[in-house]
C-alpha positions in Angstrom: -2.0 -76.8 -128.9 -5.4 -75.1 -129.1 -7.0 -78.0 -127.3 -4.4 -77.7 -124.4 -5.2 -74.0 -124.0 -9.0 -74.8 -123.9 -8.3 -77.4 -121.2 -6.3 -74.9 -119.2 -9.1 -72.4 -119.3 -11.6 -75.0 -118.2 -9.4 -76.0 -115.3 -9.0 -72.4 -114.2 -12.7 -71.8 -114.4 -13.2 -74.8 -112.1 -10.9 -73.5 -109.4 -12.8 -72.2 -106.3 -13.0 -68.4 -105.9 -11.5 -67.5 -102.6 -13.0 -64.4 -101.0 -10.7 -61.6 -99.9 -9.9 -61.6 -96.2 -12.2 -59.1 -94.5 -10.8 -56.6 -92.0 -13.8 -57.4 -89.7 -16.4 -60.1 -89.6 -18.9 -61.7 -87.2 -19.8 -65.4 -87.2 -21.3 -67.5 -84.5 -21.2 -64.5 -82.3 -17.4 -64.2 -82.7 -16.3 -60.7 -83.7 -12.9 -60.4 -85.3 -11.2 -57.2 -86.4 -7.7 -57.1 -87.8 -7.6 -53.3 -88.0 -7.7 -52.4 -85.2 -6.9 -55.8 -83.7 -9.8 -56.9 -81.5 -11.5 -60.3 -80.9 -14.7 -60.5 -78.9 -16.9 -63.5 -78.3 -20.5 -62.5 -77.4 -22.6 -65.0 -75.3 -25.2 -66.9 -77.4 -28.1 -65.3 -75.6 -27.4 -62.2 -77.8 -28.2 -62.3 -81.5 -26.1 -60.3 -84.1 -28.4 -58.1 -86.1 -25.8 -56.2 -88.2 -23.4 -53.4 -88.8 -24.5 -49.8 -88.3 -22.6 -47.1 -90.2 -22.9 -43.5 -89.3 -21.2 -40.1 -89.3 -20.1 -38.8 -86.0 -18.4 -35.8 -84.4 -15.6 -36.9 -82.2 -14.6 -35.3 -78.9 -12.0 -33.4 -80.7 -14.5 -31.9 -83.1 -13.5 -34.1 -86.1 -16.1 -35.5 -88.5 -15.6 -39.2 -89.2 -17.4 -42.3 -90.4 -17.9 -44.8 -87.5 -19.2 -48.4 -87.4 -21.1 -50.3 -84.7 -21.6 -54.0 -84.6 -24.8 -54.6 -82.8 -26.1 -57.7 -80.8 -29.5 -57.8 -79.0 -31.3 -59.9 -76.5 -35.0 -59.5 -77.1 -38.4 -60.9 -76.1 -40.5 -60.6 -79.3 -40.2 -57.0 -80.3 -39.0 -55.7 -76.9 -35.3 -55.2 -76.4 -34.0 -56.4 -73.0 -30.2 -56.0 -73.6 -27.9 -54.6 -76.2 -24.2 -55.3 -76.8 -22.3 -53.4 -79.3 -18.7 -52.8 -80.5 -18.1 -49.3 -81.9 -15.0 -48.4 -84.0 -14.3 -44.7 -84.8 -11.4 -44.1 -87.2 -9.3 -41.2 -88.2 -8.9 -39.5 -84.9 -5.8 -37.3 -85.2 -5.6 -36.2 -81.6 -6.9 -38.5 -78.8 -8.4 -36.6 -75.8 -7.1 -37.6 -72.4 -10.7 -38.3 -71.2 -12.4 -40.6 -73.6 -15.5 -40.9 -71.5 -16.7 -37.4 -71.9 -18.7 -35.9 -69.0 -18.3 -38.3 -66.1 -20.0 -36.1 -63.5 -23.3 -37.9 -64.0 -21.8 -41.4 -64.0 -22.6 -44.0 -61.3 -19.0 -45.2 -61.4 -15.9 -44.6 -63.5 -12.2 -45.6 -63.6 -9.9 -47.9 -65.6 -10.4 -51.5 -66.5 -8.3 -54.2 -68.3 -9.8 -56.4 -70.9 -7.4 -59.0 -72.3 -4.1 -57.0 -72.7 -5.6 -53.5 -73.2 -6.4 -50.9 -70.6 -9.8 -49.2 -71.1 -11.5 -46.2 -69.5 -14.7 -47.6 -68.1 -17.9 -46.3 -66.6 -21.4 -47.2 -65.6 -24.2 -44.8 -66.1 -28.0 -44.4 -66.8 -29.1 -43.5 -70.2 -32.4 -42.9 -72.1 -32.5 -43.1 -75.8 -34.0 -40.1 -77.5 -34.2 -41.7 -80.9 -31.5 -39.6 -82.4 -28.6 -41.9 -81.4 -27.1 -43.9 -84.3 -27.7 -47.2 -82.5 -31.4 -46.3 -81.8 -31.8 -45.3 -85.5 -30.3 -48.6 -86.5 -32.4 -50.9 -84.2 -35.8 -49.2 -84.2 -36.5 -49.4 -88.0 -36.1 -53.2 -87.7 -39.2 -53.4 -85.6 -37.9 -53.4 -82.1 -38.9 -51.2 -79.1 -36.1 -49.8 -77.0 -36.3 -49.6 -73.2 -37.1 -46.1 -71.8 -34.1 -46.4 -69.4 -30.9 -48.4 -69.5 -27.9 -49.1 -67.5 -24.7 -48.9 -69.6 -21.3 -50.4 -68.9 -18.8 -48.9 -71.4 -15.2 -49.6 -72.1 -13.3 -47.1 -74.3 -9.8 -47.1 -75.5 -7.6 -46.1 -78.5 -5.5 -47.9 -80.9 -2.8 -46.4 -83.2 -1.1 -49.7 -84.4 -2.3 -49.2 -88.0 -4.1 -45.8 -88.2 -5.9 -44.2 -85.4 -9.0 -45.7 -83.9 -11.3 -45.1 -81.0 -12.6 -48.5 -79.7 -15.8 -48.7 -77.6 -17.4 -51.8 -76.1 -20.8 -51.3 -74.6 -23.2 -53.4 -72.6 -26.7 -52.0 -72.1 -29.5 -53.5 -70.0 -33.1 -52.4 -69.4 -33.5 -51.0 -65.9 -36.3 -52.0 -63.6 -38.4 -49.0 -62.5 -38.0 -50.1 -58.9 -34.3 -49.8 -59.1 -33.5 -46.6 -61.0 -35.5 -43.9 -62.8 -33.7 -42.1 -65.6 -35.9 -39.0 -65.1 -35.4 -38.6 -61.4 -31.9 -39.8 -60.8 -29.5 -37.1 -59.6 -25.8 -37.5 -60.3 -25.0 -36.4 -56.7 -27.2 -39.1 -55.2 -25.5 -42.1 -53.5 -27.0 -45.4 -54.5 -29.0 -47.1 -51.8 -28.1 -50.5 -50.5 -30.7 -52.1 -52.8 -29.4 -50.1 -55.7 -25.9 -51.2 -54.9 -27.0 -54.8 -55.0 -28.7 -54.1 -58.3 -25.5 -52.6 -59.7 -23.5 -55.6 -58.5 -25.9 -58.0 -60.4 -25.6 -55.7 -63.4 -21.9 -55.9 -63.3 -22.0 -59.7 -63.2 -24.4 -59.7 -66.1 -22.0 -57.5 -68.0 -19.1 -59.9 -67.3 -21.1 -62.8 -68.4 -22.1 -61.1 -71.7 -18.8 -61.3 -73.6 -15.2 -62.3 -73.6 -12.4 -60.2 -75.1 -9.3 -62.0 -76.2 -5.7 -60.6 -76.4 -5.2 -58.5 -79.5 -1.9 -60.2 -80.3 -3.3 -63.3 -82.0 -2.3 -65.3 -85.0 -4.2 -67.5 -87.4 -3.7 -71.2 -86.9 -1.7 -72.6 -89.9 -4.0 -74.7 -92.2 -7.2 -73.7 -90.3 -8.4 -70.4 -91.7 -10.6 -68.5 -89.3 -9.2 -70.2 -86.2 -7.0 -67.9 -84.1 -4.8 -68.6 -81.1 -2.9 -66.8 -78.4 0.0 -68.9 -77.2 -1.2 -72.4 -76.6 -4.9 -71.3 -76.1 -7.0 -71.4 -79.3 -9.8 -69.1 -79.7 -13.3 -70.2 -80.9 -13.4 -70.8 -84.6 -14.6 -68.1 -86.9 -15.6 -68.3 -90.6 -13.2 -69.6 -93.2 -12.1 -66.6 -95.2 
């Protein structure tokens, strides 16, 4: 009897330890979040450098802990482009305008990614070093561009708790195209600047794909998700 108990304990010790399913993970440039539900495939030209956690004050004045999942395209230590997914939880009241001050934006409106509607905008920005993303990237030895064009997509999700979801594509701006210091929000882009913005928009569209949030895991293939008959790229086994 004692021998059988020992054998059982040995067998149990030999069983593989299965990790708990993470709410969010990134592998092979596939970002998957189950809460809130979001699946984004980032083009391989970007490299995932990690998850930034920071406290933030929301547009409603609430203090909350946010997370940003950051991908970069760099030449040696110089950042060329940034792609990030930001999730801000615990918003009790969602403001009608998630974009904040849109008076200085180059363009703004609504967009649809997968089955969600986002508020979207294009604008120029210059990092001061106080932004959470800058504080996350710079200590890793990278230099940030002095001026960037930003394409942002912002929406909310209250399926399971309240979340603000932001998807951001940032690209270094050529000095001949725009100047963050001299640009006036009331200016109309010149024809050459409009061409530049059109190329920027195409670069943004090529940077990532967002899949419908109503997805299910393929039976027997952990980490592989599908929507209808169209399987998504494989993620890690969890």
